[in-house]
C-alpha positions, -999 to 999 in steps of 0.1 A, spaced: 0 0 1 13 35 -8 1 70 3 -2 82 -33 30 102 -32 52 99 -62 89 99 -59 114 105 -88 151 101 -89 175 108 -116 213 114 -117 237 127 -143 274 135 -150 280 171 -161 302 178 -191 337 187 -180 339 224 -172 302 227 -168 299 217 -132 293 253 -118 269 261 -146 250 230 -140 249 236 -102 235 271 -106 210 260 -132 197 230 -113 195 253 -81 172 277 -101 151 249 -113 148 235 -77 136 269 -65 112 272 -92 99 238 -87 95 239 -51 68 266 -57 47 241 -76 16 233 -56 22 195 -63 58 195 -49 65 180 -16 103 177 -19 125 187 -45 163 184 -36 195 186 -58 226 166 -47 262 168 -58 286 139 -54 312 143 -27 335 118 -46 328 132 -82 317 168 -83 305 164 -118 278 140 -107 244 154 -98 213 137 -85 177 151 -83 153 137 -57 117 149 -60 85 138 -42 52 149 -57 16 146 -43 7 123 -72 20 109 -105 -4 136 -121 12 164 -103 46 154 -115 33 150 -151 16 184 -149 49 200 -138 69 183 -166 45 201 -191 57 235 -180 77 254 -208 110 254 -188 108 218 -180 103 209 -217 132 232 -226 154 214 -200 143 180 -209 148 184 -247 175 208 -252 195 218 -219 202 182 -208 219 174 -239 241 205 -236 248 201 -199 253 163 -193 275 137 -209 257 109 -192 223 107 -175 208 77 -157 172 65 -164 146 81 -141 133 58 -114 99 60 -99 89 51 -64 61 52 -38 66 62 -2 57 33 21 
């Protein structure tokens, strides 16, 4: 049984020399996303061992809230354009329910 919350995790490795830019951009994206009414948690993590590696941990009120968030123009631009410019490697998104 789950409580309906929808958790998403994704990680990626920034292109060499792009780490500071990626960090600033992701922080801006985080601040914007946290204002979304469906957002419960939106955190950005940077690896201690590899500063080029970033992880995003998000928790949403529902899958629908997450999908609605992803329809926003800035998310579409990020997903379809900026990710390719900023990251050399990206893990697949994984989806979870909080127990």
